[in-house]
C-alpha positions in Angstrom: -8.5 66.8 19.3 -11.0 64.5 17.9 -15.1 64.9 17.2 -16.5 63.9 20.5 -19.0 61.1 19.2 -22.0 60.3 20.5 -22.6 57.5 22.7 -23.8 54.4 20.4 -20.8 55.5 19.0 -18.3 54.9 21.5 -20.1 51.7 22.4 -19.3 50.0 18.9 -16.0 51.1 19.9 -15.8 50.2 23.1 -17.6 46.9 22.8 -14.7 44.4 20.0 -11.7 45.9 22.3 -13.6 44.6 25.1 -14.3 41.0 23.2 -10.5 41.1 22.4 -9.7 41.6 26.1 -11.4 39.0 26.9 -10.6 36.3 25.1 -7.0 37.6 25.8 -8.1 36.9 29.8 -9.2 33.6 28.3 -6.0 32.2 27.1 -3.4 33.9 28.9 -5.1 32.5 32.1 -3.1 29.0 32.7 -0.3 31.1 31.5 -1.4 34.4 33.7 -2.2 32.3 37.1 2.1 31.1 38.1 2.8 34.9 37.2 0.8 36.2 40.1 1.7 39.6 42.3 0.1 41.1 45.1 -1.1 44.8 45.6 -2.5 46.8 48.4 -2.3 43.6 50.8 -1.4 40.2 50.7 -4.6 38.7 49.8 -5.0 42.0 46.9 -3.5 39.7 43.6 -2.6 40.7 40.2 -1.6 39.0 37.9 0.3 39.0 34.1 -2.9 38.6 32.3 -3.7 42.2 34.5 -1.8 43.5 33.4 -1.3 42.3 29.5 -4.8 43.0 29.0 -4.8 47.0 29.8 -1.8 47.4 27.8 -3.3 46.2 25.1 -6.7 47.6 25.7 -5.3 50.8 26.5 -3.0 50.4 22.4 -6.2 49.4 20.8 -7.3 52.6 22.0 -5.3 54.6 21.1 -5.0 53.7 17.7 -9.1 54.6 17.2 -8.9 57.6 19.3 -5.1 58.2 20.4 -6.5 62.1 21.9 -8.3 60.4 24.3 -8.0 59.4 27.9 -7.9 55.9 29.6 -8.2 55.5 33.1 -6.6 51.5 33.8 -6.1 49.5 37.5 -3.7 48.0 36.5 -1.3 51.5 35.1 -3.5 54.4 36.3 -4.3 57.4 33.8 -2.9 58.1 30.1 -4.5 62.2 30.3 -7.4 64.3 28.1 -8.5 67.8 28.2 -11.9 69.5 29.1 -14.6 67.3 27.1 -12.3 64.9 26.2 -14.0 60.5 25.9 -12.0 59.1 28.9 -11.9 55.6 28.9 -12.4 53.6 32.0 -11.3 50.2 32.5 -11.2 46.9 34.8 -9.1 44.4 32.9 -9.9 41.7 34.7 -12.4 42.3 37.6 -13.3 39.0 39.8 -9.0 38.1 39.2 -9.6 36.1 42.4 -12.6 33.8 40.7 -9.7 34.2 38.1 -6.8 32.6 39.7 -9.0 30.0 41.3 -10.7 28.8 37.6 -14.5 30.2 39.2 -16.5 31.3 36.0 -16.7 34.5 37.1 -14.5 37.6 35.9 -15.0 40.4 33.7 -13.7 42.9 31.5 -14.9 46.0 32.0 -14.9 48.9 29.8 -16.4 52.7 29.9 -16.9 55.6 27.9 -16.6 59.1 30.3 -17.3 62.8 29.4 -17.0 65.2 31.4 -17.4 63.4 34.9 -21.2 61.1 33.4 -21.0 58.2 31.7 -22.2 57.6 28.3 -21.1 53.9 27.1 -20.1 50.7 28.8 -19.8 46.8 28.4 -19.0 44.5 30.7 -18.1 40.8 29.0 -17.9 37.9 31.7 -14.5 36.8 30.3 -15.4 33.0 31.3 -18.7 32.4 29.8 -19.2 34.8 26.9 -21.7 37.1 28.9 -22.1 40.6 28.2 -23.9 43.2 28.8 -24.2 46.8 27.2 -25.6 50.3 27.8 -25.4 53.8 26.8 -26.7 56.5 28.3 -30.6 57.0 27.3 -30.8 53.8 25.1 -31.5 51.5 28.1 -28.9 48.3 29.2 -28.8 45.1 27.4 -27.8 41.5 27.0 -28.0 39.6 24.1 -30.5 41.6 21.8 -32.6 41.9 25.2 -33.4 44.3 26.9 -33.1 45.1 30.0 -35.2 45.9 33.3 -33.9 45.8 36.6 -36.9 43.9 39.7 -39.6 45.5 40.5 -39.8 44.9 44.0 -40.9 46.9 46.5 -40.1 45.1 50.3 -37.1 45.2 51.4 -37.0 42.3 53.5 -38.8 40.2 49.8 -35.2 41.7 48.1 -31.8 39.3 47.4 -28.9 41.6 47.8 -25.9 41.3 46.6 -22.4 42.8 48.3 -18.5 42.4 48.2 -15.4 42.8 51.1 -12.8 44.6 51.1 -9.4 43.7 51.2 -8.4 45.3 54.4 -8.7 43.6 57.3 -9.8 46.4 59.5 -12.4 47.3 56.2 -13.8 44.1 56.3 -14.0 43.6 59.4 -16.8 46.3 60.1 -18.0 45.1 56.9 -18.8 42.2 57.9 -20.5 43.5 60.7 -22.3 45.6 58.8 -23.9 42.6 57.1 -24.3 40.9 60.4 -27.5 43.0 61.1 -28.2 43.7 56.8 -29.4 39.2 56.8 -31.6 39.3 59.1 -33.3 42.5 57.3 -33.7 40.6 53.7 -34.4 37.5 52.0 -30.8 36.9 51.5 -27.1 37.4 50.1 -24.9 37.2 47.5 -21.7 37.8 47.4 -20.4 36.5 43.7 -16.9 38.6 43.9 -16.5 40.7 40.7 -18.9 44.3 41.1 -19.1 45.0 37.9 -21.1 41.8 37.4 -23.4 42.3 40.6 -24.1 45.9 39.3 -25.2 43.7 35.5 -27.2 41.0 37.5 -29.0 44.2 39.1 -29.7 45.7 35.6 -31.1 41.2 34.6 -33.0 41.4 37.7 -31.1 37.9 39.2 -29.6 40.3 42.1 -32.6 42.7 43.5 -30.0 44.7 44.7 -26.6 45.8 45.7 -24.2 48.0 47.8 -20.5 47.9 48.5 -18.3 50.7 50.1 -14.3 50.5 48.6 -15.4 50.3 44.9 -13.5 52.4 42.1 -14.1 53.7 38.6 -13.2 51.2 37.3 -15.8 48.5 39.4 -19.1 50.4 38.8 -18.4 53.3 35.7 -19.6 50.0 33.0 -21.8 48.1 35.2 -23.6 51.5 36.6 -24.3 52.2 33.7 -25.8 49.0 33.9 -27.4 48.5 36.1 -29.6 52.8 35.9 -30.7 51.9 31.9 -32.3 49.6 33.2 -34.6 51.3 36.0 -32.1 51.2 39.1 -31.7 53.7 40.7 -27.8 53.3 41.1 -26.2 56.2 43.9 -23.9 56.4 47.0 -25.1 57.7 50.2 -27.3 61.0 51.8 -27.1 62.6 47.9 -23.3 61.5 47.2 -22.3 60.5 43.7 -21.3 57.0 43.7 -18.2 56.2 44.7 -15.2 55.0 47.7 -17.7 55.5 50.5 -20.3 53.6 48.6 -22.3 52.5 46.1 -25.8 51.4 46.2 -28.0 50.0 43.2 -31.7 49.2 43.6 -34.9 49.1 42.7 -36.2 52.5 42.5 -38.7 51.3 46.2 -35.6 49.2 47.2 -33.2 52.1 47.2 -35.1 54.2 50.5 -35.2 51.4 52.8 -32.3 50.3 51.2 -29.6 54.0 51.5 -31.1 54.4 55.2 -30.6 51.1 56.3 -27.2 51.1 55.4 -26.6 54.8 56.7 -28.2 53.9 60.7 -25.7 50.5 60.3 -22.5 52.9 59.1 -21.8 51.2 56.4 -19.8 53.6 54.7 -17.5 53.8 57.9 -14.8 51.7 58.6 -11.2 51.4 58.1 
């Protein structure tokens, strides 16, 4: 097995690979949206570009570090042994936006070792905007170090969220949101979890929550938010995961967490 690199070395690998992936996603869009299939439900779409971009990234990473593992949204996991680097990839986060031509869809690539994300990059492929982070090294955008919002009052929070594809889950999430919206300044729904989390890191959103996120949805963006000073976690002491991901400034995380628990935000389908 190759020697385990430092977080900044992992980031130096991730950035050019993600940039090439973003370029492929942009280039393929006109062609890819003519080849659209569905996954979990009729509204959960995947394009030819999702699969092509994932294959491209896997080949690039295998060429550079052949003994690493890769967990991708479209093709699952290429395994590696304990202590090895595992790359976590969402080839196109926000495929519905991609399909409709909305300028918010991202390549998200993170490097993890033994469950700890050490480096991550998120690129809005539509615009070229890029966010990076290393564990202990801060979060950055275009050479500018990021700091999350310093908001302290939940009623003044601009809150991001998202919804699942299953109709029953959406119904529950809508009911939670209907009660939560009166407790915050306003709600935003971008449709791209990685960009939501980076927006928390940058202070473009004060906080964010969502049920049903997979590792590829939040690994890189969650590190950006955390390294910008946000608290990123699940509910009732759980780590961020399928049940819930919450990202918020320290003064907001507790009140938002408690409201989500009260409203059974992790419940439903």
